[in-house]
C-alpha positions in Angstrom: 0.1 0.0 -0.1 2.9 2.5 1.1 4.9 1.6 -2.0 1.4 2.4 -4.0 0.9 5.9 -2.3 4.7 6.6 -2.9 4.2 6.0 -6.8 1.1 7.8 -7.0 2.7 10.7 -5.5 5.6 10.6 -8.0 3.2 10.2 -11.0 1.1 12.9 -9.8 3.5 15.4 -8.6 6.4 14.8 -11.2 6.6 18.6 -12.0 7.3 19.1 -8.4 10.3 16.8 -8.6 11.7 18.3 -11.8 14.4 20.3 -10.5 15.6 17.3 -8.5 15.2 14.9 -11.1 17.2 17.3 -13.7 19.9 18.0 -11.4 20.4 14.3 -10.6 20.1 13.1 -14.3 22.4 16.1 -15.5 24.9 15.2 -12.8 25.2 11.5 -13.9 25.3 12.3 -17.3 28.4 14.6 -17.2 29.9 12.3 -14.3 29.6 9.3 -16.5 30.7 11.3 -19.8 33.8 12.6 -18.3 34.7 9.5 -16.4 34.5 7.5 -19.6 37.2 9.5 -21.5 40.0 6.6 -21.1 37.5 4.2 -22.8 36.6 6.5 -25.5 40.6 7.3 -26.2 41.0 3.7 -26.4 39.4 3.3 -29.8 41.0 6.4 -31.5 44.3 5.9 -33.3 46.5 8.4 -31.7 50.2 8.9 -30.8 52.0 8.1 -27.7 52.3 11.5 -26.8 48.7 12.0 -27.1 47.8 9.0 -25.2 50.0 10.4 -22.3 47.7 13.6 -22.5 44.7 11.7 -22.3 45.9 9.9 -19.2 47.0 13.2 -17.5 43.4 14.2 -18.4 42.2 11.3 -16.9 44.3 11.9 -13.5 42.9 15.5 -13.2 39.4 14.4 -13.9 39.8 11.8 -11.2 40.7 14.3 -8.4 38.2 17.2 -9.6 35.6 14.4 -9.7 36.0 14.1 -5.9 35.1 17.9 -5.7 32.2 17.2 -8.3 30.6 14.3 -6.0 30.6 16.7 -3.0 29.0 19.5 -5.0 26.3 17.5 -6.5 25.8 15.7 -3.1 25.1 19.3 -1.6 22.5 20.1 -4.7 20.9 16.9 -4.4 20.3 17.2 -0.4 19.2 21.1 -1.0 16.8 20.0 -3.8 15.3 17.4 -1.6 15.0 19.9 1.4 12.7 21.6 -0.6 10.6 18.9 -1.5 10.3 18.0 1.9 9.3 21.1 3.3 6.8 21.8 0.1 4.8 18.6 1.5 4.9 19.2 5.3 1.0 19.7 5.2 0.7 16.3 3.2 2.5 14.4 5.7 0.5 16.0 8.6 -2.7 14.7 6.9 -1.1 11.2 6.8 -0.4 11.5 10.6 -4.0 12.7 11.3 -5.4 9.9 9.0 -3.4 7.2 11.7 -0.2 6.8 9.9 2.7 6.4 12.3 6.0 8.4 11.4 7.9 5.3 10.4 5.2 5.0 7.8 5.7 8.2 6.1 9.4 8.0 6.2 8.8 4.8 4.3 6.8 6.4 1.6 9.6 9.3 1.6 12.1 6.7 1.2 10.4 4.9 -2.0 9.6 8.3 -3.5 13.3 9.1 -3.1 14.3 5.7 -4.5 12.2 6.0 -7.5 13.1 9.4 -8.7 16.8 8.5 -7.9 16.8 5.3 -9.9 14.9 6.7 -13.0 17.5 9.7 -12.9 20.1 7.6 -12.6 19.0 5.6 -15.7 18.2 8.5 -17.5 21.4 10.1 -16.7 23.5 6.9 -17.6 21.8 7.0 -21.4 22.2 10.6 -21.8 25.7 10.3 -20.3 26.3 7.4 -23.1 25.1 9.4 -25.8 27.3 12.2 -24.6 30.2 10.0 -24.5 29.6 9.0 -28.2 29.7 12.6 -29.3 32.8 13.4 -27.0 34.7 10.7 -28.6 34.3 11.8 -32.0 35.2 15.6 -30.6 38.4 14.2 -29.0 39.2 12.3 -32.4 38.8 15.5 -33.9 40.7 17.8 -31.5 43.5 15.2 -31.8 43.3 15.0 -35.4 43.2 11.5 -35.2 41.0 8.7 -36.7 38.4 6.2 -35.8 37.9 2.9 -37.9 34.1 2.6 -38.9 31.4 3.4 -36.2 32.3 2.3 -32.8 30.1 2.1 -29.7 32.1 2.7 -26.8 30.8 1.6 -23.1 33.0 2.1 -20.0 32.1 -0.3 -17.4 34.3 1.2 -14.9 33.0 4.6 -15.4 29.4 3.2 -15.1 30.3 1.4 -11.7 31.9 4.6 -10.3 28.9 6.6 -11.2 26.6 4.1 -9.7 28.6 3.7 -6.5 29.0 7.7 -6.2 25.4 8.6 -6.7 24.1 5.5 -4.7 26.1 7.1 -1.8 24.6 10.3 -2.3 20.9 9.0 -2.8 21.9 7.2 1.0 22.7 10.2 2.3 19.8 11.8 1.0 17.5 9.1 2.6 19.0 9.4 5.7 18.3 13.2 5.5 14.9 12.8 4.7 14.0 10.1 7.2 15.9 12.3 9.8 13.9 15.5 9.1 10.6 13.8 8.7 10.9 12.1 12.1 11.5 15.1 13.8 8.3 17.1 12.7 5.5 17.5 15.2 1.9 17.2 13.9 1.0 20.7 14.8 3.8 22.1 12.8 2.8 19.8 9.6 -0.9 21.2 9.9 0.1 24.8 10.1 3.4 24.8 7.8 1.5 26.8 5.1 0.5 29.7 7.8 4.1 30.1 9.0 6.0 33.2 7.2 9.4 33.9 7.1 10.2 37.0 9.2 11.6 40.0 7.2 13.9 42.6 8.9 13.1 46.0 7.5 16.3 48.1 6.9 16.8 51.6 7.4 16.4 53.5 3.8 19.5 56.2 4.6 21.8 53.2 5.6 20.7 51.0 2.3 21.5 54.1 0.2 24.8 54.8 1.9 25.8 51.2 1.7 24.4 51.0 -2.0 26.6 54.1 -3.2 29.6 52.6 -1.1 29.2 49.3 -3.0 29.4 50.9 -6.4 32.3 53.0 -5.3 34.3 50.0 -4.0 33.6 47.8 -7.5 34.3 51.0 -9.6 37.6 51.4 -7.8 38.2 47.7 -8.4 37.6 47.7 -12.0 40.0 50.8 -12.3 42.7 49.1 -10.2 42.4 45.8 -12.2 42.3 47.5 -15.7 45.3 49.9 -14.7 47.7 47.0 -13.2 46.4 44.1 -14.7 46.8 40.7 -13.1 51.0 40.4 -13.4 52.0 43.7 -12.1 54.3 43.2 -8.9 52.4 44.6 -5.8 48.9 43.9 -4.0 47.1 45.4 -6.7 45.2 42.1 -7.9 44.5 41.2 -4.2 43.0 44.8 -3.6 41.1 44.6 -6.7 39.8 41.2 -5.8 39.0 42.0 -2.1 37.2 45.2 -3.4 35.0 43.7 -5.9 34.1 40.9 -3.3 33.1 43.4 -0.4 31.6 45.5 -3.0 29.1 42.9 -4.5 28.1 41.9 -1.1 27.4 45.4 0.0 25.5 45.6 -3.4 23.3 43.0 -2.8 22.6 43.4 0.9 21.8 47.2 0.3 19.5 47.0 -3.0 16.5 45.5 -1.0 16.4 48.3 1.3 15.8 50.7 -1.1 14.8 49.6 -4.5 11.2 49.0 -3.7 10.9 52.5 -2.2 12.8 54.0 -5.2 10.1 52.4 -7.5 7.2 53.7 -5.5 8.6 57.2 -6.2 7.0 56.5 -9.6 3.0 55.8 -8.7 2.4 55.3 -12.7 5.0 52.3 -12.8 4.5 50.9 -9.2 0.7 50.8 -9.6 0.7 49.5 -13.3 -0.7 45.9 -13.3 0.8 43.6 -10.8 4.3 45.3 -10.4 3.4 46.4 -6.9 3.2 42.5 -6.0 6.3 41.5 -8.0 8.6 44.1 -6.4 7.4 43.3 -2.9 8.3 39.7 -3.9 11.4 40.3 -4.9 12.3 42.9 -2.3 11.4 40.2 0.6 13.2 37.3 -1.2 16.5 39.3 -1.9 16.3 40.8 1.7 16.7 37.1 3.2 18.5 35.6 0.8 21.4 38.2 -0.4 24.1 36.1 1.0 23.4 33.0 -1.3 22.8 35.5 -4.5 26.2 36.9 -3.6 27.6 33.2 -3.6 25.7 32.5 -6.8 26.9 35.8 -8.6 30.7 34.6 -7.5 30.0 30.9 -9.1 28.8 32.6 -12.4 31.6 35.0 -12.8 33.9 31.9 -12.1 32.2 29.7 -14.7 32.0 32.5 -17.6 35.7 33.2 -17.1 36.7 29.5 -16.7 34.6 28.6 -19.7 35.6 31.5 -22.0 39.2 31.5 -20.9 39.7 27.8 -21.4 38.0 28.0 -24.9 40.3 31.1 -25.9 43.5 29.4 -24.2 43.0 26.3 -26.3 42.0 27.7 -29.4 44.9 30.4 -29.2 47.2 27.6 -28.7 46.2 26.3 -32.0 46.3 29.0 -34.0 49.9 30.1 -32.5 51.0 26.4 -33.3 50.2 27.0 -36.8 52.3 29.9 -37.4 55.4 28.5 -35.1 55.5 24.9 -36.9 56.6 26.1 -40.3 59.7 23.7 -40.3 59.7 20.0 -39.6 62.5 20.1 -37.3 64.8 22.6 -35.4 67.8 21.8 -33.6 69.2 24.2 -31.0 72.6 24.5 -29.5 74.7 27.1 -27.5 78.2 26.7 -28.6 79.7 29.6 -26.6 77.2 28.9 -23.6 74.4 31.0 -22.7 73.4 34.8 -24.2 73.8 36.3 -21.3 77.6 35.4 -20.6 80.6 34.9 -22.5 82.3 31.2 -22.1 85.7 31.7 -20.1 87.5 29.1 -22.6 89.3 29.4 -25.6 86.7 30.1 -28.5 89.3 28.4 -30.8 89.1 25.3 -28.8 86.2 22.8 -28.6 84.0 20.7 -31.2 82.2 23.8 -32.3 85.2 25.9 -33.1 86.8 22.7 -34.9 83.8 22.6 -37.1 84.0 26.4 -38.0 80.7 26.4 -36.2 79.0 24.9 -39.1 76.3 22.7 -37.6 75.0 21.5 -40.7 78.2 20.0 -41.7 78.6 18.4 -38.3 74.9 16.7 -39.0 76.1 15.5 -42.3 79.0 13.7 -40.7 77.1 12.2 -37.6 73.7 11.0 -39.3 74.7 8.3 -42.3 71.4 9.1 -44.2 71.2 12.5 -43.3 70.6 13.3 -47.4 67.7 10.6 -47.3 66.0 12.4 -44.4 66.2 16.1 -45.0 66.1 17.9 -48.2 66.6 21.5 -47.0 68.1 23.2 -44.1 69.1 26.4 -42.8 71.5 27.6 -39.8 70.8 30.8 -38.1 73.6 32.1 -35.7 73.1 34.8 -32.9 76.0 36.7 -31.9 76.3 38.7 -28.6 80.3 39.2 -28.0 83.2 39.8 -30.1 86.5 37.8 -29.8 87.6 39.8 -26.7 84.5 39.2 -24.8 82.9 42.6 -25.5 79.4 43.3 -26.2 78.4 43.7 -30.0 75.5 46.2 -29.1 75.8 48.3 -25.8 72.0 49.0 -25.8 69.9 46.9 -23.7 66.3 45.9 -24.0 66.0 47.7 -20.5 67.3 51.1 -22.1 65.0 50.5 -25.1 61.8 50.1 -22.8 63.1 53.0 -20.7 63.1 55.2 -23.6 59.8 54.1 -24.7 56.4 55.6 -24.0 54.3 52.9 -24.4 50.5 53.4 -24.0 49.3 49.5 -24.5 47.7 47.3 -22.2 49.1 46.8 -18.6 50.4 43.3 -19.2 52.9 44.5 -22.0 53.9 46.9 -19.7 54.8 44.6 -17.0 56.6 42.8 -19.4 58.6 45.8 -20.3 59.3 46.2 -16.5 60.5 42.6 -16.5 63.4 42.7 -18.9 66.1 44.4 -16.9 69.1 42.8 -18.5 68.5 41.1 -21.8 71.0 42.0 -24.3 70.5 42.3 -27.8 71.8 39.9 -30.2 72.6 40.2 -34.0 71.8 37.9 -36.7 73.3 38.3 -40.3 71.0 39.1 -43.0 72.1 36.5 -45.4 70.9 33.7 -42.8 67.6 35.4 -42.5 67.1 35.4 -46.1 68.1 31.9 -46.5 65.1 31.1 -44.3 62.8 33.3 -46.2 64.0 31.6 -49.2 63.4 27.9 -47.8 59.8 29.0 -46.7 59.2 30.9 -50.2 59.1 34.3 -48.4 60.2 37.6 -49.8 64.2 38.7 -49.1 65.3 41.8 -47.2 67.8 44.3 -48.4 69.8 46.1 -46.2 72.0 49.1 -46.7 75.1 49.2 -44.9 73.6 51.4 -42.0 70.1 49.9 -41.9 68.9 47.0 -39.7 65.9 45.3 -38.8 64.3 44.0 -35.5 63.2 40.2 -35.8 60.0 39.6 -33.9 58.3 36.5 -34.6 55.7 36.9 -31.6 53.1 38.7 -33.4 51.4 39.6 -30.2 54.3 42.0 -29.5 54.3 43.8 -32.6 52.8 46.7 -31.3 55.3 47.1 -28.5 58.2 46.7 -30.9 56.5 49.3 -33.1 56.5 52.0 -30.4 60.2 51.0 -29.4 61.5 51.5 -33.1 59.6 54.5 -33.6 60.8 56.3 -30.4 64.5 55.0 -30.9 65.0 55.0 -34.6 68.9 54.2 -34.3 71.0 51.5 -32.4 74.7 51.3 -32.2 76.4 48.0 -33.4 80.1 47.7 -32.9 80.5 51.5 -32.8 78.4 52.0 -36.1 75.2 53.6 -35.7 72.4 51.7 -37.8 68.8 52.9 -38.4 65.8 50.9 -38.6 64.7 50.2 -42.1 61.5 51.7 -43.4 59.8 48.3 -42.9 61.7 47.7 -39.7 60.1 44.4 -38.3 61.4 41.1 -39.4 58.9 38.3 -38.7 59.8 35.0 -40.1 59.4 32.1 -37.4 63.0 31.8 -35.9 62.2 27.8 -35.1 59.6 25.7 -34.3 57.8 26.7 -31.1 54.5 26.1 -29.2 54.4 29.7 -28.3 54.2 30.7 -31.6 57.4 32.4 -31.4 60.8 32.3 -30.1 62.9 35.3 -30.6 61.8 38.8 -30.1 64.4 41.8 -30.0 67.2 40.2 -32.2 68.8 42.6 -34.8 69.1 41.6 -38.5 72.1 43.4 -39.3 74.4 43.4 -42.8 76.8 40.3 -42.8 80.0 42.4 -42.3 79.0 43.7 -39.0 79.5 40.1 -37.6 83.1 39.9 -36.5 85.1 37.2 -38.4 86.0 34.0 -36.3 83.8 34.8 -33.5 81.7 32.0 -32.4 77.9 32.3 -32.1 76.1 32.6 -28.8 73.3 30.1 -29.7 72.5 28.5 -33.0 69.4 27.0 -34.5 69.4 24.6 -37.5 65.8 24.6 -39.1 65.3 21.1 -41.6 62.7 20.1 -44.1 62.3 16.3 -44.3 62.7 14.7 -47.5 59.2 13.7 -47.9 55.7 13.9 -46.3 56.2 14.7 -42.3 54.2 12.1 -40.9 56.1 9.5 -42.7 59.5 10.6 -42.1 59.1 12.2 -38.7 60.2 8.7 -36.8 63.4 8.1 -38.8 64.6 11.5 -38.4 63.9 11.6 -34.9 65.3 8.1 -34.4 68.4 9.3 -36.3 69.0 12.2 -34.1 68.4 10.6 -31.1 70.7 8.1 -31.9 73.7 10.3 -33.1 73.3 13.0 -30.0 70.7 11.4 -27.3 73.5 11.4 -24.9 74.1 15.1 -25.0 70.4 16.2 -25.8 68.8 18.4 -22.8 71.8 18.0 -20.5 71.1 21.2 -18.4 74.8 21.2 -17.3 76.0 21.5 -20.8 74.4 24.2 -22.9 77.3 24.2 -25.2 76.6 20.6 -26.3 77.3 20.8 -30.1 75.6 20.8 -32.5 72.2 19.6 -31.0 71.6 20.6 -27.3 67.6 20.2 -28.0 65.5 19.0 -30.8 62.1 20.0 -31.5 59.9 18.7 -34.2 56.2 20.2 -35.6 54.7 16.8 -35.3 55.4 16.3 -31.6 54.4 19.9 -31.1 51.3 19.4 -32.8 50.6 16.4 -30.8 51.4 18.0 -27.5 49.3 20.9 -28.4 46.2 18.8 -29.4 46.7 17.0 -26.3 46.8 20.2 -24.1 43.8 21.6 -26.1 41.7 18.4 -25.1 42.8 19.0 -21.4 42.1 22.6 -21.3 38.7 22.3 -23.0 37.5 19.5 -21.4 38.3 21.0 -17.7 37.0 24.5 -18.6 33.6 22.7 -19.8 33.6 20.3 -16.8 34.1 22.7 -14.2 32.0 25.4 -16.0 28.9 22.8 -16.2 29.2 22.2 -12.4 29.4 25.7 -11.4 26.5 26.4 -13.7 24.3 23.7 -12.3 25.1 24.7 -8.5 24.0 28.3 -9.5 21.0 27.5 -11.5 19.9 24.6 -9.2 20.2 27.1 -5.9 18.2 30.1 -7.7 15.7 27.4 -8.9 14.9 25.8 -5.7 14.8 29.1 -4.1 12.0 30.4 -6.4 10.2 27.3 -6.3 9.8 27.5 -2.3 9.1 30.9 -3.2 6.0 29.8 -5.1 5.0 27.2 -2.7 4.8 29.7 0.1 2.9 32.2 -2.2 0.3 29.8 -3.1 -2.3 31.7 -1.2 -1.4 35.0 -2.1 -1.6 34.3 -5.8 -5.2 32.7 -5.1 -6.2 36.1 -3.6 -5.0 37.8 -6.7 -6.9 35.6 -8.6 -10.1 36.1 -6.1 -9.6 39.7 -6.7 -9.9 39.6 -10.2 -6.4 39.7 -11.6 -6.6 37.5 -14.9 -4.6 34.5 -15.5 -2.6 36.1 -18.0 -1.3 39.1 -15.7 -0.6 36.1 -12.9 1.4 34.3 -15.5 3.4 37.7 -16.3 3.8 38.8 -13.0 5.3 35.4 -12.1 7.8 35.2 -15.1 8.9 38.7 -14.2 9.7 37.6 -10.4 11.5 34.5 -11.6 13.1 36.3 -14.3 14.6 39.2 -12.6 15.6 36.7 -9.8 17.9 34.8 -12.2 19.1 37.6 -14.3 20.1 40.0 -11.2 23.1 38.0 -9.9 23.7 37.1 -13.7 24.0 40.9 -15.1 26.4 41.7 -12.1 28.4 38.6 -12.7 28.5 39.4 -16.5 29.9 42.9 -15.6 32.7 41.5 -13.1 33.6 38.9 -16.0 33.8 41.7 -19.0 36.4 43.6 -16.7 38.3 40.6 -15.5 38.4 38.9 -19.1 39.5 42.3 -20.6 42.6 42.0 -18.5 42.5 38.2 -19.1 42.6 39.1 -22.7 45.9 41.0 -22.4 47.6 37.7 -21.5 46.0 35.4 -23.9 46.8 37.6 -26.6 50.6 38.3 -25.3 51.0 34.4 -25.5 49.0 33.2 -28.3 48.3 36.1 -30.4 44.4 35.4 -30.0 42.0 37.6 -28.8 39.4 36.0 -26.3 36.4 37.7 -27.5 36.1 35.1 -30.1 35.0 32.5 -27.5 32.5 34.7 -26.2 29.9 33.3 -28.6 30.4 29.7 -27.7 30.6 30.9 -23.8 27.2 32.7 -24.4 25.5 29.7 -25.9 26.8 27.5 -23.3 25.2 30.0 -20.2 22.1 30.4 -22.0 21.6 26.8 -22.9 22.2 25.5 -19.4 21.1 28.4 -17.2 18.1 29.4 -19.2 17.0 25.7 -19.2 16.9 25.8 -15.7 14.9 29.3 -15.6 12.4 28.1 -17.7 11.9 24.5 -15.6 11.6 27.0 -12.4 9.0 29.2 -14.4 6.7 26.1 -15.7 7.3 24.4 -12.2 6.3 27.4 -10.3 3.2 28.1 -12.9 2.0 24.8 -12.3 1.8 25.0 -8.6 -0.1 28.3 -8.9 -2.5 26.9 -11.3 -3.2 23.7 -9.3 -3.7 26.0 -6.0 
């Protein structure tokens, strides 16, 4: 009998269970889909580096899932708390009709199990479908392939999901039984007559606090925009503290005068049901300002996290396309690091014996060199002459100090950080050899001209300002002026950052002293065949010849290969990093958005349940159903939009600063990812809003 009652309750009140059911099903779906990534990747043909990235992603998600389970557990208990509170009078009727508290608890247990099991089943089916989509998305991000149609199911992820949510259900059952067993009959019967006490705040105090909150938020915005996130000092911490306190005061004070401000305009206040809506909102915000502030903070983190994650992933891919035009780049430091001259005799050592010709040494050490490589160009950077004197007296610090740059705060911070970087020189013939290998146009320099080599496009604005305000530079006692088109932008070597050189001077060959060893050397090579086919053999041959000296931190003068970078390995690593960053951004963003939407939805559903009698009075007074629906829509809409608008304002300022950092590192503008972020928020957050409105409307209609 009790099972029949419980099933009937679930069937009749399914709309009341909608938020609880939606949160459970969505949580199960996301938890399974992201937990099954390892089994998804098992059917994708990918390289070893990519598989390592997938394993790293799996490890990160495993740790993050603990946090997700805790959050979802809190949401499930919070949602269930609303259902219990909603049904107090119903439980009172059960007790009045002769049931004891154990049987009422049994009905609650059965209802929770039914909804939980159905939500778990639906969530697993949705998660299975989502995981199939993610499998092909993962393959696309890795630029890998899947042979034919593959249906991937992860038993481990399914068992983990069932176990975690079974634990959540168990906690929920204990909470429900404990809560119901503590109720007294008189409290249950009179549950709908108990109203929440609302404390009225002083109008002058509310206005003052509101103005103070706007001032604090404004100062925080100004501090962040002027000093950015990377400048030394307490500026970022100050901005964070100010905007936090300002947001709390904003929501705390707004309810104290918003109603009275609207009352100052009788025409608006008395129009339709505005008076009723404003009083409802004023009462709700007055008692829930702290939770609304927390929701605003989580929305801010979700928007910034998703947008930044998408931007970083996209920016990395775009910058990598620019930074991998060579098949392989080999770097060495035959004279040590560029910041100091090696004290040893430059006429000694393997590099000097080879005349610093790295390509000749490669031909001698790699037997099948001509079979593997069709073209190679060596580029040397010079810092010192034969006596150890610097070739260019001017430092980067001096150039920046003589430049009035009005660009973004991040670049200004970068200018302040370059304190002792020396300018190096590169012969123009080597630059033109690179241009010829890439099919680009050669450059011509007069005897007193030079170029500034910068292959990081995000720094072009900075270097253009430096050149404009410092049109001449002295090299070996000779004054050079920058050419009419002063920036050289060919990629210096393969790089995942889209650039490896910024601030080198391309000069006429006769300005390079004879017999002087370069401080650094890079050899850029093109394979003799398709990159994917030759890659393995080329890397194996290089490792066999130089594997014992490559990457030795104490031997930066290893010759001719201290570090080997290939375009294919960078692309593989980047695709893996893209997957990690993108999936983490989506995973965290989904969890935070679900948290925010669930909290707001349950608060509004609770409000609607408490106000059923008030809406009934409106109907009896002659208010049309259409007017009541509009009033309810306005109330729910404002409640959902209020924290979102404030969060978007905070995010707009924060993202403008983050954009400077992302653009500096990747050359990608963060605004491009806003469309995807907005769609993401609208679908998820808007879906909860719609469910909340329809459920609240159903409560009122049935009243």
